[in-house]
Biotite code that builds the C-alpha atoms (Angstrom):
import biotite.structure as struc

atoms = struc.array([
    struc.Atom([0.000, 0.000, 0.000], chain_id="A", res_id=1, res_name="MET", atom_name="CA", element="C"),
    struc.Atom([1.732, 3.182, -1.188], chain_id="A", res_id=2, res_name="SER", atom_name="CA", element="C"),
    struc.Atom([-0.769, 5.838, -0.045], chain_id="A", res_id=3, res_name="ARG", atom_name="CA", element="C"),
    struc.Atom([-2.220, 6.362, 3.417], chain_id="A", res_id=4, res_name="ARG", atom_name="CA", element="C"),
    struc.Atom([-5.117, 8.398, 4.700], chain_id="A", res_id=5, res_name="ILE", atom_name="CA", element="C"),
    struc.Atom([-3.953, 11.751, 6.045], chain_id="A", res_id=6, res_name="ALA", atom_name="CA", element="C"),
    struc.Atom([-3.854, 12.180, 9.868], chain_id="A", res_id=7, res_name="PRO", atom_name="CA", element="C"),
    struc.Atom([-6.105, 15.254, 9.601], chain_id="A", res_id=8, res_name="ALA", atom_name="CA", element="C"),
    struc.Atom([-8.728, 13.130, 7.848], chain_id="A", res_id=9, res_name="ALA", atom_name="CA", element="C"),
    struc.Atom([-8.500, 10.551, 10.631], chain_id="A", res_id=10, res_name="ILE", atom_name="CA", element="C"),
    struc.Atom([-9.123, 13.245, 13.254], chain_id="A", res_id=11, res_name="GLN", atom_name="CA", element="C"),
    struc.Atom([-12.029, 14.645, 11.271], chain_id="A", res_id=12, res_name="ALA", atom_name="CA", element="C"),
    struc.Atom([-13.542, 11.150, 11.099], chain_id="A", res_id=13, res_name="LEU", atom_name="CA", element="C"),
    struc.Atom([-13.274, 10.747, 14.873], chain_id="A", res_id=14, res_name="LYS", atom_name="CA", element="C"),
    struc.Atom([-15.012, 14.079, 15.498], chain_id="A", res_id=15, res_name="GLU", atom_name="CA", element="C"),
    struc.Atom([-17.814, 13.500, 13.018], chain_id="A", res_id=16, res_name="ALA", atom_name="CA", element="C"),
    struc.Atom([-18.411, 9.900, 14.117], chain_id="A", res_id=17, res_name="LEU", atom_name="CA", element="C"),
    struc.Atom([-18.631, 11.016, 17.740], chain_id="A", res_id=18, res_name="THR", atom_name="CA", element="C"),
    struc.Atom([-21.162, 13.767, 17.042], chain_id="A", res_id=19, res_name="LEU", atom_name="CA", element="C"),
    struc.Atom([-23.569, 12.323, 14.462], chain_id="A", res_id=20, res_name="ILE", atom_name="CA", element="C"),
    struc.Atom([-25.304, 10.163, 17.120], chain_id="A", res_id=21, res_name="TYR", atom_name="CA", element="C"),
    struc.Atom([-25.927, 11.059, 20.727], chain_id="A", res_id=22, res_name="TRP", atom_name="CA", element="C"),
    struc.Atom([-26.796, 7.619, 22.028], chain_id="A", res_id=23, res_name="TYR", atom_name="CA", element="C"),
    struc.Atom([-24.220, 4.817, 21.919], chain_id="A", res_id=24, res_name="LYS", atom_name="CA", element="C"),
    struc.Atom([-26.848, 2.313, 20.799], chain_id="A", res_id=25, res_name="GLY", atom_name="CA", element="C"),
    struc.Atom([-27.517, 4.326, 17.644], chain_id="A", res_id=26, res_name="ASP", atom_name="CA", element="C"),
    struc.Atom([-23.787, 4.747, 17.015], chain_id="A", res_id=27, res_name="LEU", atom_name="CA", element="C"),
    struc.Atom([-23.166, 1.036, 17.558], chain_id="A", res_id=28, res_name="ARG", atom_name="CA", element="C"),
    struc.Atom([-25.858, 0.140, 15.028], chain_id="A", res_id=29, res_name="SER", atom_name="CA", element="C"),
    struc.Atom([-24.394, 2.582, 12.483], chain_id="A", res_id=30, res_name="PHE", atom_name="CA", element="C"),
    struc.Atom([-20.831, 1.304, 12.906], chain_id="A", res_id=31, res_name="VAL", atom_name="CA", element="C"),
    struc.Atom([-21.925, -2.330, 12.736], chain_id="A", res_id=32, res_name="SER", atom_name="CA", element="C"),
    struc.Atom([-23.624, -1.684, 9.403], chain_id="A", res_id=33, res_name="GLN", atom_name="CA", element="C"),
    struc.Atom([-20.600, 0.159, 8.013], chain_id="A", res_id=34, res_name="CYS", atom_name="CA", element="C"),
    struc.Atom([-17.914, -2.371, 8.936], chain_id="A", res_id=35, res_name="LEU", atom_name="CA", element="C"),
    struc.Atom([-17.553, -5.880, 7.570], chain_id="A", res_id=36, res_name="SER", atom_name="CA", element="C"),
    struc.Atom([-14.701, -6.876, 9.894], chain_id="A", res_id=37, res_name="ALA", atom_name="CA", element="C"),
    struc.Atom([-16.128, -8.718, 12.926], chain_id="A", res_id=38, res_name="PRO", atom_name="CA", element="C"),
    struc.Atom([-12.712, -8.870, 14.569], chain_id="A", res_id=39, res_name="ASP", atom_name="CA", element="C"),
    struc.Atom([-12.639, -5.068, 14.695], chain_id="A", res_id=40, res_name="VAL", atom_name="CA", element="C"),
    struc.Atom([-16.142, -4.790, 16.154], chain_id="A", res_id=41, res_name="LEU", atom_name="CA", element="C"),
    struc.Atom([-15.250, -7.357, 18.817], chain_id="A", res_id=42, res_name="ALA", atom_name="CA", element="C"),
    struc.Atom([-12.497, -5.056, 20.133], chain_id="A", res_id=43, res_name="ARG", atom_name="CA", element="C"),
    struc.Atom([-14.892, -2.291, 21.095], chain_id="A", res_id=44, res_name="LEU", atom_name="CA", element="C"),
    struc.Atom([-16.005, -1.788, 24.704], chain_id="A", res_id=45, res_name="ASP", atom_name="CA", element="C"),
    struc.Atom([-19.400, -0.154, 24.427], chain_id="A", res_id=46, res_name="TRP", atom_name="CA", element="C"),
    struc.Atom([-19.567, 0.302, 28.205], chain_id="A", res_id=47, res_name="GLN", atom_name="CA", element="C"),
    struc.Atom([-17.045, 3.123, 27.939], chain_id="A", res_id=48, res_name="GLY", atom_name="CA", element="C"),
    struc.Atom([-17.491, 6.733, 26.862], chain_id="A", res_id=49, res_name="TYR", atom_name="CA", element="C"),
    struc.Atom([-18.651, 7.268, 23.305], chain_id="A", res_id=50, res_name="LYS", atom_name="CA", element="C"),
    struc.Atom([-15.615, 9.321, 22.336], chain_id="A", res_id=51, res_name="ARG", atom_name="CA", element="C"),
    struc.Atom([-13.312, 6.621, 23.724], chain_id="A", res_id=52, res_name="ASP", atom_name="CA", element="C"),
    struc.Atom([-15.112, 3.933, 21.721], chain_id="A", res_id=53, res_name="VAL", atom_name="CA", element="C"),
    struc.Atom([-14.761, 5.977, 18.539], chain_id="A", res_id=54, res_name="VAL", atom_name="CA", element="C"),
    struc.Atom([-11.094, 6.703, 19.283], chain_id="A", res_id=55, res_name="GLY", atom_name="CA", element="C"),
    struc.Atom([-10.351, 3.005, 19.839], chain_id="A", res_id=56, res_name="THR", atom_name="CA", element="C"),
    struc.Atom([-12.110, 2.048, 16.618], chain_id="A", res_id=57, res_name="LEU", atom_name="CA", element="C"),
    struc.Atom([-10.592, 4.660, 14.307], chain_id="A", res_id=58, res_name="VAL", atom_name="CA", element="C"),
    struc.Atom([-7.093, 4.420, 15.815], chain_id="A", res_id=59, res_name="ASP", atom_name="CA", element="C"),
    struc.Atom([-7.075, 0.646, 15.384], chain_id="A", res_id=60, res_name="TYR", atom_name="CA", element="C"),
    struc.Atom([-8.178, 0.893, 11.746], chain_id="A", res_id=61, res_name="LEU", atom_name="CA", element="C"),
    struc.Atom([-5.627, 3.633, 11.052], chain_id="A", res_id=62, res_name="ALA", atom_name="CA", element="C"),
    struc.Atom([-2.773, 1.827, 12.818], chain_id="A", res_id=63, res_name="THR", atom_name="CA", element="C"),
    struc.Atom([-3.487, -1.270, 10.719], chain_id="A", res_id=64, res_name="ASN", atom_name="CA", element="C"),
    struc.Atom([-4.335, 0.636, 7.558], chain_id="A", res_id=65, res_name="GLU", atom_name="CA", element="C"),
    struc.Atom([-2.566, -1.888, 5.336], chain_id="A", res_id=66, res_name="GLU", atom_name="CA", element="C"),
    struc.Atom([-5.344, -4.312, 6.342], chain_id="A", res_id=67, res_name="LEU", atom_name="CA", element="C"),
    struc.Atom([-8.263, -1.979, 6.947], chain_id="A", res_id=68, res_name="TYR", atom_name="CA", element="C"),
    struc.Atom([-7.914, 0.920, 4.533], chain_id="A", res_id=69, res_name="GLN", atom_name="CA", element="C"),
    struc.Atom([-11.034, -0.225, 2.704], chain_id="A", res_id=70, res_name="LYS", atom_name="CA", element="C"),
    struc.Atom([-12.964, -0.231, 6.001], chain_id="A", res_id=71, res_name="GLU", atom_name="CA", element="C"),
    struc.Atom([-11.666, 3.241, 6.875], chain_id="A", res_id=72, res_name="LEU", atom_name="CA", element="C"),
    struc.Atom([-12.632, 4.724, 3.543], chain_id="A", res_id=73, res_name="ILE", atom_name="CA", element="C"),
    struc.Atom([-16.017, 3.037, 3.721], chain_id="A", res_id=74, res_name="GLY", atom_name="CA", element="C"),
    struc.Atom([-16.619, 4.443, 7.198], chain_id="A", res_id=75, res_name="LEU", atom_name="CA", element="C"),
    struc.Atom([-15.582, 7.936, 6.089], chain_id="A", res_id=76, res_name="MET", atom_name="CA", element="C"),
    struc.Atom([-17.878, 7.714, 3.084], chain_id="A", res_id=77, res_name="SER", atom_name="CA", element="C"),
    struc.Atom([-20.826, 6.537, 5.193], chain_id="A", res_id=78, res_name="ALA", atom_name="CA", element="C"),
    struc.Atom([-20.387, 9.397, 7.679], chain_id="A", res_id=79, res_name="VAL", atom_name="CA", element="C"),
    struc.Atom([-20.151, 11.915, 4.828], chain_id="A", res_id=80, res_name="CYS", atom_name="CA", element="C"),
    struc.Atom([-23.512, 10.705, 3.526], chain_id="A", res_id=81, res_name="GLN", atom_name="CA", element="C"),
    struc.Atom([-25.322, 11.578, 6.770], chain_id="A", res_id=82, res_name="VAL", atom_name="CA", element="C"),
    struc.Atom([-27.519, 14.607, 6.059], chain_id="A", res_id=83, res_name="GLU", atom_name="CA", element="C"),
    struc.Atom([-30.500, 14.167, 8.376], chain_id="A", res_id=84, res_name="ASP", atom_name="CA", element="C"),
    struc.Atom([-29.844, 15.342, 11.939], chain_id="A", res_id=85, res_name="PHE", atom_name="CA", element="C"),
    struc.Atom([-33.461, 15.482, 13.102], chain_id="A", res_id=86, res_name="SER", atom_name="CA", element="C"),
    struc.Atom([-32.721, 12.767, 15.683], chain_id="A", res_id=87, res_name="HIS", atom_name="CA", element="C"),
    struc.Atom([-30.387, 15.234, 17.395], chain_id="A", res_id=88, res_name="LEU", atom_name="CA", element="C"),
    struc.Atom([-32.801, 18.162, 17.249], chain_id="A", res_id=89, res_name="ARG", atom_name="CA", element="C"),
    struc.Atom([-35.292, 16.260, 19.404], chain_id="A", res_id=90, res_name="ARG", atom_name="CA", element="C"),
    struc.Atom([-32.813, 16.256, 22.285], chain_id="A", res_id=91, res_name="LEU", atom_name="CA", element="C"),
    struc.Atom([-32.141, 18.989, 24.826], chain_id="A", res_id=92, res_name="GLU", atom_name="CA", element="C"),
    struc.Atom([-30.103, 21.711, 23.078], chain_id="A", res_id=93, res_name="ASP", atom_name="CA", element="C"),
    struc.Atom([-30.846, 19.701, 19.947], chain_id="A", res_id=94, res_name="GLY", atom_name="CA", element="C"),
    struc.Atom([-30.296, 22.505, 17.481], chain_id="A", res_id=95, res_name="ASN", atom_name="CA", element="C"),
    struc.Atom([-26.816, 23.084, 18.857], chain_id="A", res_id=96, res_name="ASP", atom_name="CA", element="C"),
    struc.Atom([-26.019, 19.364, 18.750], chain_id="A", res_id=97, res_name="LYS", atom_name="CA", element="C"),
    struc.Atom([-27.263, 19.109, 15.158], chain_id="A", res_id=98, res_name="ALA", atom_name="CA", element="C"),
    struc.Atom([-25.276, 22.203, 14.164], chain_id="A", res_id=99, res_name="LYS", atom_name="CA", element="C"),
    struc.Atom([-22.052, 20.768, 15.582], chain_id="A", res_id=100, res_name="LYS", atom_name="CA", element="C"),
    struc.Atom([-22.654, 17.386, 13.954], chain_id="A", res_id=101, res_name="ALA", atom_name="CA", element="C"),
    struc.Atom([-23.320, 18.966, 10.562], chain_id="A", res_id=102, res_name="ARG", atom_name="CA", element="C"),
    struc.Atom([-20.171, 21.101, 10.831], chain_id="A", res_id=103, res_name="ALA", atom_name="CA", element="C"),
    struc.Atom([-18.105, 18.021, 11.708], chain_id="A", res_id=104, res_name="ALA", atom_name="CA", element="C"),
    struc.Atom([-19.515, 16.064, 8.773], chain_id="A", res_id=105, res_name="VAL", atom_name="CA", element="C"),
    struc.Atom([-18.855, 18.980, 6.415], chain_id="A", res_id=106, res_name="ASN", atom_name="CA", element="C"),
    struc.Atom([-15.261, 19.145, 7.651], chain_id="A", res_id=107, res_name="ALA", atom_name="CA", element="C"),
    struc.Atom([-14.854, 15.428, 6.979], chain_id="A", res_id=108, res_name="LEU", atom_name="CA", element="C"),
    struc.Atom([-16.279, 15.890, 3.490], chain_id="A", res_id=109, res_name="ARG", atom_name="CA", element="C"),
    struc.Atom([-13.481, 18.356, 2.737], chain_id="A", res_id=110, res_name="VAL", atom_name="CA", element="C"),
    struc.Atom([-10.920, 15.694, 3.648], chain_id="A", res_id=111, res_name="HIS", atom_name="CA", element="C"),
    struc.Atom([-12.883, 13.007, 1.821], chain_id="A", res_id=112, res_name="MET", atom_name="CA", element="C"),
    struc.Atom([-12.617, 15.002, -1.394], chain_id="A", res_id=113, res_name="THR", atom_name="CA", element="C"),
    struc.Atom([-8.861, 14.611, -1.238], chain_id="A", res_id=114, res_name="GLY", atom_name="CA", element="C"),
    struc.Atom([-9.205, 10.867, -0.797], chain_id="A", res_id=115, res_name="HIS", atom_name="CA", element="C"),
    struc.Atom([-11.782, 10.110, -3.506], chain_id="A", res_id=116, res_name="GLN", atom_name="CA", element="C"),
    struc.Atom([-9.057, 9.119, -5.935], chain_id="A", res_id=117, res_name="ASP", atom_name="CA", element="C"),
    struc.Atom([-7.723, 6.722, -3.300], chain_id="A", res_id=118, res_name="LEU", atom_name="CA", element="C"),
    struc.Atom([-11.181, 5.191, -3.018], chain_id="A", res_id=119, res_name="GLN", atom_name="CA", element="C"),
    struc.Atom([-11.296, 4.929, -6.811], chain_id="A", res_id=120, res_name="SER", atom_name="CA", element="C"),
    struc.Atom([-7.877, 3.267, -6.806], chain_id="A", res_id=121, res_name="ASP", atom_name="CA", element="C"),
    struc.Atom([-9.191, 0.766, -4.259], chain_id="A", res_id=122, res_name="LYS", atom_name="CA", element="C"),
    struc.Atom([-12.140, -0.090, -6.488], chain_id="A", res_id=123, res_name="LYS", atom_name="CA", element="C"),
    struc.Atom([-9.826, -0.506, -9.468], chain_id="A", res_id=124, res_name="GLU", atom_name="CA", element="C"),
    struc.Atom([-7.625, -2.850, -7.447], chain_id="A", res_id=125, res_name="VAL", atom_name="CA", element="C"),
    struc.Atom([-10.649, -4.933, -6.479], chain_id="A", res_id=126, res_name="GLU", atom_name="CA", element="C"),
    struc.Atom([-11.777, -5.014, -10.113], chain_id="A", res_id=127, res_name="THR", atom_name="CA", element="C"),
    struc.Atom([-8.336, -6.150, -11.264], chain_id="A", res_id=128, res_name="ARG", atom_name="CA", element="C"),
    struc.Atom([-8.298, -8.821, -8.566], chain_id="A", res_id=129, res_name="ARG", atom_name="CA", element="C"),
    struc.Atom([-11.684, -10.146, -9.662], chain_id="A", res_id=130, res_name="ARG", atom_name="CA", element="C"),
    struc.Atom([-10.582, -10.166, -13.286], chain_id="A", res_id=131, res_name="GLU", atom_name="CA", element="C"),
    struc.Atom([-7.340, -11.924, -12.376], chain_id="A", res_id=132, res_name="ALA", atom_name="CA", element="C"),
    struc.Atom([-9.233, -14.564, -10.410], chain_id="A", res_id=133, res_name="ARG", atom_name="CA", element="C"),
    struc.Atom([-11.603, -15.045, -13.349], chain_id="A", res_id=134, res_name="SER", atom_name="CA", element="C"),
    struc.Atom([-8.697, -15.418, -15.776], chain_id="A", res_id=135, res_name="ARG", atom_name="CA", element="C"),
    struc.Atom([-7.002, -17.882, -13.442], chain_id="A", res_id=136, res_name="ALA", atom_name="CA", element="C"),
    struc.Atom([-10.145, -19.996, -13.230], chain_id="A", res_id=137, res_name="VAL", atom_name="CA", element="C"),
    struc.Atom([-10.561, -19.906, -16.999], chain_id="A", res_id=138, res_name="GLN", atom_name="CA", element="C"),
    struc.Atom([-6.898, -20.749, -17.560], chain_id="A", res_id=139, res_name="ALA", atom_name="CA", element="C"),
    struc.Atom([-7.181, -23.649, -15.137], chain_id="A", res_id=140, res_name="SER", atom_name="CA", element="C"),
    struc.Atom([-10.259, -24.938, -16.950], chain_id="A", res_id=141, res_name="ALA", atom_name="CA", element="C"),
    struc.Atom([-8.488, -24.633, -20.316], chain_id="A", res_id=142, res_name="VAL", atom_name="CA", element="C"),
    struc.Atom([-5.420, -26.490, -18.998], chain_id="A", res_id=143, res_name="ARG", atom_name="CA", element="C"),
    struc.Atom([-7.653, -29.255, -17.679], chain_id="A", res_id=144, res_name="GLN", atom_name="CA", element="C"),
    struc.Atom([-9.462, -29.625, -20.999], chain_id="A", res_id=145, res_name="LYS", atom_name="CA", element="C"),
    struc.Atom([-6.182, -29.588, -22.924], chain_id="A", res_id=146, res_name="LEU", atom_name="CA", element="C"),
    struc.Atom([-4.843, -32.304, -20.647], chain_id="A", res_id=147, res_name="GLU", atom_name="CA", element="C"),
    struc.Atom([-7.958, -34.393, -21.284], chain_id="A", res_id=148, res_name="GLU", atom_name="CA", element="C"),
    struc.Atom([-7.548, -33.922, -25.052], chain_id="A", res_id=149, res_name="ILE", atom_name="CA", element="C"),
    struc.Atom([-3.862, -34.828, -24.774], chain_id="A", res_id=150, res_name="LYS", atom_name="CA", element="C"),
    struc.Atom([-4.720, -38.084, -22.979], chain_id="A", res_id=151, res_name="VAL", atom_name="CA", element="C"),
    struc.Atom([-7.294, -38.948, -25.621], chain_id="A", res_id=152, res_name="THR", atom_name="CA", element="C"),
    struc.Atom([-4.819, -38.197, -28.412], chain_id="A", res_id=153, res_name="TYR", atom_name="CA", element="C"),
    struc.Atom([-2.122, -40.295, -26.764], chain_id="A", res_id=154, res_name="SER", atom_name="CA", element="C"),
    struc.Atom([-4.516, -43.231, -26.595], chain_id="A", res_id=155, res_name="ASP", atom_name="CA", element="C"),
    struc.Atom([-5.348, -42.795, -30.275], chain_id="A", res_id=156, res_name="LEU", atom_name="CA", element="C"),
    struc.Atom([-1.671, -42.647, -31.238], chain_id="A", res_id=157, res_name="ALA", atom_name="CA", element="C"),
    struc.Atom([-1.169, -46.249, -30.123], chain_id="A", res_id=158, res_name="VAL", atom_name="CA", element="C"),
    struc.Atom([-4.508, -47.523, -31.405], chain_id="A", res_id=159, res_name="SER", atom_name="CA", element="C"),
    struc.Atom([-4.420, -50.485, -33.811], chain_id="A", res_id=160, res_name="THR", atom_name="CA", element="C"),
    struc.Atom([-7.788, -49.616, -35.339], chain_id="A", res_id=161, res_name="ASN", atom_name="CA", element="C"),
    struc.Atom([-7.063, -47.163, -38.193], chain_id="A", res_id=162, res_name="PRO", atom_name="CA", element="C"),
    struc.Atom([-10.721, -46.529, -39.037], chain_id="A", res_id=163, res_name="GLN", atom_name="CA", element="C"),
    struc.Atom([-11.678, -45.686, -35.462], chain_id="A", res_id=164, res_name="ARG", atom_name="CA", element="C"),
    struc.Atom([-8.480, -43.681, -35.006], chain_id="A", res_id=165, res_name="ARG", atom_name="CA", element="C"),
    struc.Atom([-9.185, -41.524, -38.059], chain_id="A", res_id=166, res_name="GLY", atom_name="CA", element="C"),
    struc.Atom([-12.778, -40.940, -36.996], chain_id="A", res_id=167, res_name="PHE", atom_name="CA", element="C"),
    struc.Atom([-11.835, -39.935, -33.445], chain_id="A", res_id=168, res_name="LEU", atom_name="CA", element="C"),
    struc.Atom([-9.005, -37.677, -34.657], chain_id="A", res_id=169, res_name="LEU", atom_name="CA", element="C"),
    struc.Atom([-11.619, -35.355, -36.142], chain_id="A", res_id=170, res_name="GLU", atom_name="CA", element="C"),
    struc.Atom([-13.362, -35.192, -32.760], chain_id="A", res_id=171, res_name="LYS", atom_name="CA", element="C"),
    struc.Atom([-10.071, -34.486, -30.972], chain_id="A", res_id=172, res_name="VAL", atom_name="CA", element="C"),
    struc.Atom([-9.355, -31.593, -33.326], chain_id="A", res_id=173, res_name="LEU", atom_name="CA", element="C"),
    struc.Atom([-12.890, -30.247, -32.948], chain_id="A", res_id=174, res_name="THR", atom_name="CA", element="C"),
    struc.Atom([-12.545, -30.289, -29.150], chain_id="A", res_id=175, res_name="ARG", atom_name="CA", element="C"),
    struc.Atom([-9.138, -28.622, -29.393], chain_id="A", res_id=176, res_name="LEU", atom_name="CA", element="C"),
    struc.Atom([-10.423, -25.781, -31.561], chain_id="A", res_id=177, res_name="PHE", atom_name="CA", element="C"),
    struc.Atom([-13.457, -25.375, -29.322], chain_id="A", res_id=178, res_name="ASP", atom_name="CA", element="C"),
    struc.Atom([-11.232, -24.892, -26.238], chain_id="A", res_id=179, res_name="VAL", atom_name="CA", element="C"),
    struc.Atom([-9.341, -22.054, -27.918], chain_id="A", res_id=180, res_name="VAL", atom_name="CA", element="C"),
    struc.Atom([-12.528, -20.409, -29.271], chain_id="A", res_id=181, res_name="ASP", atom_name="CA", element="C"),
    struc.Atom([-11.939, -21.142, -32.958], chain_id="A", res_id=182, res_name="LEU", atom_name="CA", element="C"),
    struc.Atom([-15.630, -21.934, -33.606], chain_id="A", res_id=183, res_name="ASP", atom_name="CA", element="C"),
    struc.Atom([-15.036, -25.449, -35.013], chain_id="A", res_id=184, res_name="PRO", atom_name="CA", element="C"),
    struc.Atom([-17.319, -27.231, -37.466], chain_id="A", res_id=185, res_name="LYS", atom_name="CA", element="C"),
    struc.Atom([-17.583, -30.997, -37.818], chain_id="A", res_id=186, res_name="ALA", atom_name="CA", element="C"),
    struc.Atom([-16.552, -32.821, -40.970], chain_id="A", res_id=187, res_name="SER", atom_name="CA", element="C"),
    struc.Atom([-18.706, -32.156, -44.046], chain_id="A", res_id=188, res_name="PHE", atom_name="CA", element="C"),
    struc.Atom([-18.718, -32.390, -47.809], chain_id="A", res_id=189, res_name="ARG", atom_name="CA", element="C"),
    struc.Atom([-18.222, -29.553, -50.268], chain_id="A", res_id=190, res_name="ILE", atom_name="CA", element="C"),
    struc.Atom([-18.490, -30.014, -54.041], chain_id="A", res_id=191, res_name="ASP", atom_name="CA", element="C"),
    struc.Atom([-18.491, -33.759, -53.548], chain_id="A", res_id=192, res_name="GLY", atom_name="CA", element="C"),
    struc.Atom([-15.261, -33.747, -51.508], chain_id="A", res_id=193, res_name="GLU", atom_name="CA", element="C"),
    struc.Atom([-14.902, -34.872, -47.910], chain_id="A", res_id=194, res_name="GLN", atom_name="CA", element="C"),
    struc.Atom([-13.614, -32.104, -45.639], chain_id="A", res_id=195, res_name="ILE", atom_name="CA", element="C"),
    struc.Atom([-12.320, -33.236, -42.260], chain_id="A", res_id=196, res_name="ASP", atom_name="CA", element="C"),
    struc.Atom([-13.417, -30.069, -40.485], chain_id="A", res_id=197, res_name="GLY", atom_name="CA", element="C"),
    struc.Atom([-13.366, -26.307, -40.405], chain_id="A", res_id=198, res_name="ALA", atom_name="CA", element="C"),
    struc.Atom([-12.946, -23.431, -37.982], chain_id="A", res_id=199, res_name="PHE", atom_name="CA", element="C"),
    struc.Atom([-13.163, -19.656, -37.926], chain_id="A", res_id=200, res_name="SER", atom_name="CA", element="C"),
    struc.Atom([-10.519, -17.176, -36.844], chain_id="A", res_id=201, res_name="PHE", atom_name="CA", element="C"),
    struc.Atom([-10.894, -13.372, -36.901], chain_id="A", res_id=202, res_name="GLU", atom_name="CA", element="C"),
    struc.Atom([-13.741, -13.541, -39.393], chain_id="A", res_id=203, res_name="GLY", atom_name="CA", element="C"),
    struc.Atom([-12.040, -15.984, -41.802], chain_id="A", res_id=204, res_name="THR", atom_name="CA", element="C"),
    struc.Atom([-13.186, -19.575, -42.279], chain_id="A", res_id=205, res_name="ASP", atom_name="CA", element="C"),
    struc.Atom([-10.524, -22.262, -42.618], chain_id="A", res_id=206, res_name="TYR", atom_name="CA", element="C"),
    struc.Atom([-10.961, -25.795, -43.921], chain_id="A", res_id=207, res_name="LEU", atom_name="CA", element="C"),
    struc.Atom([-9.026, -28.581, -42.242], chain_id="A", res_id=208, res_name="LEU", atom_name="CA", element="C"),
    struc.Atom([-7.504, -31.675, -43.840], chain_id="A", res_id=209, res_name="GLU", atom_name="CA", element="C"),
    struc.Atom([-5.975, -34.100, -41.327], chain_id="A", res_id=210, res_name="ALA", atom_name="CA", element="C"),
    struc.Atom([-4.986, -37.765, -41.517], chain_id="A", res_id=211, res_name="LYS", atom_name="CA", element="C"),
    struc.Atom([-2.926, -40.399, -39.750], chain_id="A", res_id=212, res_name="TRP", atom_name="CA", element="C"),
    struc.Atom([-0.051, -41.400, -42.012], chain_id="A", res_id=213, res_name="GLN", atom_name="CA", element="C"),
    struc.Atom([3.207, -43.149, -41.234], chain_id="A", res_id=214, res_name="LYS", atom_name="CA", element="C"),
    struc.Atom([5.150, -42.216, -44.370], chain_id="A", res_id=215, res_name="ASP", atom_name="CA", element="C"),
    struc.Atom([5.832, -38.680, -45.667], chain_id="A", res_id=216, res_name="PRO", atom_name="CA", element="C"),
    struc.Atom([3.042, -37.154, -47.746], chain_id="A", res_id=217, res_name="VAL", atom_name="CA", element="C"),
    struc.Atom([3.430, -37.997, -51.444], chain_id="A", res_id=218, res_name="SER", atom_name="CA", element="C"),
    struc.Atom([3.518, -35.454, -54.245], chain_id="A", res_id=219, res_name="ALA", atom_name="CA", element="C"),
    struc.Atom([0.211, -36.839, -55.523], chain_id="A", res_id=220, res_name="THR", atom_name="CA", element="C"),
    struc.Atom([-1.477, -36.175, -52.188], chain_id="A", res_id=221, res_name="ALA", atom_name="CA", element="C"),
    struc.Atom([-0.075, -32.659, -52.091], chain_id="A", res_id=222, res_name="LEU", atom_name="CA", element="C"),
    struc.Atom([-1.297, -31.992, -55.643], chain_id="A", res_id=223, res_name="ASP", atom_name="CA", element="C"),
    struc.Atom([-4.753, -33.162, -54.588], chain_id="A", res_id=224, res_name="SER", atom_name="CA", element="C"),
    struc.Atom([-4.631, -30.844, -51.602], chain_id="A", res_id=225, res_name="LEU", atom_name="CA", element="C"),
    struc.Atom([-3.515, -27.940, -53.787], chain_id="A", res_id=226, res_name="ALA", atom_name="CA", element="C"),
    struc.Atom([-6.545, -28.580, -55.978], chain_id="A", res_id=227, res_name="GLY", atom_name="CA", element="C"),
    struc.Atom([-8.841, -28.360, -52.985], chain_id="A", res_id=228, res_name="LYS", atom_name="CA", element="C"),
    struc.Atom([-7.225, -25.078, -52.022], chain_id="A", res_id=229, res_name="ILE", atom_name="CA", element="C"),
    struc.Atom([-7.775, -23.602, -55.467], chain_id="A", res_id=230, res_name="ARG", atom_name="CA", element="C"),
    struc.Atom([-11.366, -24.786, -55.619], chain_id="A", res_id=231, res_name="ARG", atom_name="CA", element="C"),
    struc.Atom([-12.258, -23.576, -52.135], chain_id="A", res_id=232, res_name="SER", atom_name="CA", element="C"),
    struc.Atom([-10.554, -20.158, -52.432], chain_id="A", res_id=233, res_name="SER", atom_name="CA", element="C"),
    struc.Atom([-9.605, -20.358, -48.764], chain_id="A", res_id=234, res_name="THR", atom_name="CA", element="C"),
    struc.Atom([-6.873, -21.794, -46.554], chain_id="A", res_id=235, res_name="ILE", atom_name="CA", element="C"),
    struc.Atom([-6.437, -25.440, -45.568], chain_id="A", res_id=236, res_name="LEU", atom_name="CA", element="C"),
    struc.Atom([-4.156, -26.905, -42.980], chain_id="A", res_id=237, res_name="TRP", atom_name="CA", element="C"),
    struc.Atom([-2.727, -30.328, -43.631], chain_id="A", res_id=238, res_name="VAL", atom_name="CA", element="C"),
    struc.Atom([-1.341, -32.693, -41.038], chain_id="A", res_id=239, res_name="SER", atom_name="CA", element="C"),
    struc.Atom([-0.015, -36.229, -41.342], chain_id="A", res_id=240, res_name="SER", atom_name="CA", element="C"),
    struc.Atom([1.848, -37.870, -38.496], chain_id="A", res_id=241, res_name="CYS", atom_name="CA", element="C"),
    struc.Atom([1.282, -40.990, -36.416], chain_id="A", res_id=242, res_name="PRO", atom_name="CA", element="C"),
    struc.Atom([2.012, -39.415, -33.051], chain_id="A", res_id=243, res_name="SER", atom_name="CA", element="C"),
    struc.Atom([1.743, -35.631, -33.340], chain_id="A", res_id=244, res_name="THR", atom_name="CA", element="C"),
    struc.Atom([-0.507, -33.138, -35.027], chain_id="A", res_id=245, res_name="VAL", atom_name="CA", element="C"),
    struc.Atom([1.594, -30.295, -36.420], chain_id="A", res_id=246, res_name="THR", atom_name="CA", element="C"),
    struc.Atom([-0.411, -28.017, -38.735], chain_id="A", res_id=247, res_name="PRO", atom_name="CA", element="C"),
    struc.Atom([1.407, -26.355, -41.634], chain_id="A", res_id=248, res_name="THR", atom_name="CA", element="C"),
    struc.Atom([-0.070, -23.539, -43.714], chain_id="A", res_id=249, res_name="THR", atom_name="CA", element="C"),
    struc.Atom([-0.270, -23.950, -47.438], chain_id="A", res_id=250, res_name="ARG", atom_name="CA", element="C"),
])
């Protein structure tokens, strides 16, 4: 934490928090609603004087600001939002009590203005943390799916059933492209020719030709592939390997 709340703002918070409620029960209810740290609330001795309770609370939050800066800013913001002092006016010398409370809140608002950017920074940090957690969860899910696909592919690589292996290879590729958001399409026919699959990337559709083959691809097979490329007016990827799938662009 590089920035801290100014000492003058801390003092202004103490004064305003002490004056906005006359009865400790009302103050206790207000503080309990503002704070989300039960360990902090448990430290307060509500049998003592109101000003002492407030001093203990604010001093503890300020002393441990690296942990409770969010709570401090939230408490300052909540006090600054108090505008109705009619509960004070009903008391003896109520107008004077309300006047002092309003002046204290206004003084805190002046300090709060200087810390609004800090509050904004805090919100941005929380947003970045949420986004980071979301990305981590997504990355973990992607890694898990890739590992599952890898296991399936490894099983296929040692399969002795060529027909089943070729059929399942298309499904492996479809799952792979789906994981990385390439909008895969299953195998289909175009102009009477079997196409193993297709996917989309940045608005362009790509056709996929993939096969299991032990020996290097022959010139005849490459000529046939070149013909498909010319007829489709798009891009195909070709892969042929018994144990790895390494796409090459034609």
